TORPA-4810 file (N, C-alpha, C, O; in nm, 3 decimals):
<nodes>
NODE_1_16.617_11.678_-9.717_16.626_11.817_-9.813_16.741_11.883_-9.766_16.816_11.925_-9.854_L
NODE_2_16.782_11.908_-9.621_16.861_11.971_-9.546_17.004_11.888_-9.571_17.104_11.960_-9.570_N
NODE_3_17.022_11.774_-9.589_17.164_11.662_-9.575_17.192_11.733_-9.702_17.286_11.812_-9.700_F
NODE_4_17.111_11.715_-9.836_17.168_11.758_-9.948_17.235_11.835_-9.986_17.336_11.821_-10.055_L
NODE_5_17.166_11.971_-9.928_17.227_12.069_-9.900_17.378_12.129_-9.864_17.462_12.211_-9.903_V
NODE_6_17.350_12.025_-9.755_17.499_12.036_-9.658_17.599_11.990_-9.740_17.701_12.053_-9.767_Y
NODE_7_17.566_11.864_-9.786_17.651_11.780_-9.859_17.712_11.857_-9.966_17.835_11.865_-9.968_Y
NODE_8_17.633_11.923_-10.067_17.675_11.985_-10.189_17.783_12.137_-10.119_17.874_12.197_-10.175_Y
NODE_9_17.738_12.151_-10.016_17.823_12.271_-9.994_17.950_12.225_-9.930_18.042_12.304_-9.950_F
NODE_10_17.983_12.117_-9.856_18.093_12.060_-9.821_18.175_12.053_-9.919_18.294_12.084_-9.919_N
NODE_11_18.079_11.989_-10.045_18.173_11.925_-10.170_18.226_12.060_-10.234_18.336_12.075_-10.286_L
NODE_12_18.148_12.135_-10.223_18.222_12.285_-10.301_18.342_12.330_-10.200_18.450_12.357_-10.252_Q
NODE_13_18.330_12.339_-10.058_18.411_12.376_-10.010_18.556_12.308_-10.028_18.659_12.375_-10.035_L
NODE_14_18.553_12.206_-10.034_18.638_12.110_-10.044_18.712_12.063_-10.149_18.801_11.979_-10.136_Q
NODE_15_18.673_12.125_-10.277_18.663_12.167_-10.373_18.773_12.288_-10.427_18.867_12.274_-10.505_R
NODE_16_18.726_12.408_-10.358_18.785_12.517_-10.356_18.920_12.548_-10.262_19.011_12.631_-10.269_Y
NODE_17_18.890_12.448_-10.177_19.024_12.432_-10.039_19.127_12.363_-10.142_19.240_12.408_-10.162_Q
NODE_18_19.083_12.264_-10.195_19.178_12.198_-10.317_19.267_12.280_-10.391_19.386_12.306_-10.376_D
NODE_19_19.181_12.317_-10.475_19.191_12.444_-10.583_19.276_12.571_-10.527_19.335_12.653_-10.598_G
NODE_20_19.270_12.572_-10.374_19.366_12.681_-10.334_19.486_12.610_-10.305_19.587_12.671_-10.340_F
NODE_21_19.510_12.475_-10.241_19.626_12.468_-10.193_19.686_12.400_-10.315_19.806_12.376_-10.298_R
NODE_22_19.624_12.351_-10.464_19.675_12.361_-10.595_19.775_12.473_-10.623_19.892_12.462_-10.658_G
NODE_23_19.719_12.560_-10.604_19.756_12.734_-10.668_19.894_12.751_-10.546_20.007_12.775_-10.587_N
NODE_24_19.876_12.742_-10.454_19.996_12.752_-10.343_20.096_12.679_-10.389_20.207_12.725_-10.419_I
NODE_25_20.062_12.561_-10.396_20.186_12.465_-10.465_20.263_12.493_-10.593_20.381_12.462_-10.605_R
NODE_26_20.199_12.546_-10.678_20.202_12.573_-10.820_20.335_12.713_-10.782_20.455_12.709_-10.808_K
NODE_27_20.265_12.809_-10.724_20.348_12.931_-10.673_20.472_12.856_-10.621_20.574_12.873_-10.689_E
NODE_28_20.482_12.769_-10.503_20.608_12.747_-10.483_20.731_12.710_-10.594_20.843_12.755_-10.613_I
NODE_29_20.650_12.604_-10.657_20.712_12.555_-10.740_20.809_12.670_-10.817_20.932_12.680_-10.816_E
NODE_30_20.696_12.761_-10.891_20.760_12.875_-10.986_20.862_12.965_-10.903_20.969_13.003_-10.951_S
NODE_31_20.824_12.991_-10.789_20.919_13.083_-10.699_21.057_13.005_-10.692_21.165_13.063_-10.703_D
NODE_32_21.041_12.836_-10.668_21.185_12.793_-10.694_21.261_12.772_-10.806_21.383_12.758_-10.805_K
NODE_33_21.171_12.769_-10.931_21.236_12.763_-11.035_21.295_12.903_-11.078_21.394_12.917_-11.149_I
NODE_34_21.220_13.005_-11.025_21.247_13.123_-11.066_21.403_13.134_-10.988_21.502_13.173_-11.052_R
NODE_35_21.408_13.102_-10.869_21.521_13.160_-10.785_21.633_13.058_-10.842_21.744_13.111_-10.833_R
NODE_36_21.638_12.908_-10.907_21.731_12.841_-10.960_21.796_12.909_-11.062_21.918_12.901_-11.080_E
NODE_37_21.658_13.027_-11.184_21.725_13.079_-11.269_21.769_13.159_-11.236_21.855_13.199_-11.315_H
NODE_38_21.755_13.249_-11.102_21.799_13.356_-11.099_21.969_13.372_-11.060_22.044_13.463_-11.095_I
NODE_39_22.005_13.238_-10.969_22.127_13.163_-10.952_22.199_13.158_-11.032_22.304_13.222_-11.022_G
NODE_40_22.168_13.073_-11.150_22.210_13.022_-11.308_22.237_13.153_-11.357_22.320_13.143_-11.447_F
NODE_41_22.199_13.281_-11.335_22.233_13.386_-11.445_22.329_13.477_-11.347_22.395_13.559_-11.411_L
NODE_42_22.344_13.478_-11.247_22.434_13.546_-11.120_22.585_13.460_-11.136_22.701_13.502_-11.130_E
NODE_43_22.527_13.316_-11.158_22.668_13.239_-11.199_22.722_13.290_-11.305_22.827_13.351_-11.283_E
NODE_44_22.673_13.285_-11.450_22.709_13.304_-11.527_22.743_13.472_-11.549_22.816_13.516_-11.637_R
NODE_45_22.685_13.540_-11.466_22.755_13.692_-11.472_22.899_13.694_-11.399_22.998_13.763_-11.424_R
NODE_46_22.880_13.597_-11.300_23.021_13.616_-11.227_23.136_13.557_-11.331_23.236_13.620_-11.367_S
NODE_47_23.107_13.447_-11.364_23.226_13.378_-11.489_23.261_13.492_-11.580_23.379_13.514_-11.608_L
NODE_48_23.136_13.583_-11.639_23.202_13.638_-11.751_23.257_13.728_-11.709_23.338_13.776_-11.788_F
NODE_49_23.245_13.809_-11.554_23.325_13.884_-11.515_23.464_13.859_-11.459_23.542_13.951_-11.434_L
NODE_50_23.494_13.730_-11.440_23.609_13.672_-11.422_23.695_13.669_-11.520_23.812_13.706_-11.517_D
NODE_51_23.610_13.602_-11.647_23.714_13.645_-11.775_23.741_13.761_-11.833_23.841_13.772_-11.903_Q
NODE_52_23.660_13.860_-11.813_23.698_13.960_-11.852_23.792_14.027_-11.755_23.853_14.120_-11.808_R
NODE_53_23.820_14.008_-11.634_23.930_14.019_-11.539_24.042_13.984_-11.582_24.132_14.065_-11.605_E
NODE_54_24.053_13.857_-11.599_24.155_13.763_-11.639_24.202_13.846_-11.786_24.310_13.905_-11.781_R
NODE_55_24.127_13.850_-11.910_24.170_13.927_-12.006_24.237_14.061_-11.983_24.343_14.096_-12.035_R
NODE_56_24.170_14.127_-11.907_24.220_14.254_-11.886_24.351_14.254_-11.809_24.398_14.367_-11.813_R
NODE_57_24.423_14.177_-11.747_24.490_14.122_-11.680_24.616_14.087_-11.795_24.720_14.153_-11.801_K
NODE_58_24.591_13.999_-11.863_24.659_13.965_-11.965_24.692_14.079_-12.084_24.767_14.063_-12.180_E
NODE_59_24.611_14.209_-12.046_24.626_14.307_-12.161_24.564_14.251_-12.302_24.625_14.284_-12.403_G
NODE_60_24.477_14.191_-12.312_24.403_14.151_-12.414_24.283_14.247_-12.453_24.253_14.261_-12.572_L
NODE_61_24.212_14.314_-12.351_24.117_14.366_-12.307_24.162_14.485_-12.275_24.271_14.477_-12.217_E
NODE_62_24.102_14.647_-12.296_24.131_14.744_-12.236_23.984_14.836_-12.205_23.885_14.854_-12.276_V
NODE_63_24.008_14.870_-12.107_23.883_14.925_-12.056_23.916_15.067_-11.981_23.825_15.132_-11.929_Y
</nodes>
């Protein structure tokens, strides 16, 4: 009987640890995606500002 309790406990512990690792992996993935997205937005913003600067120099937009 003791053996069964021990086995069951180990099984649950293993499952819990696997779930924990899975969650950590998911968080790392989503963090990577978020960072890529932020980089993309910053890139677009700098392109937009460059364009605006260029138009301002050409006298097309006045600020």
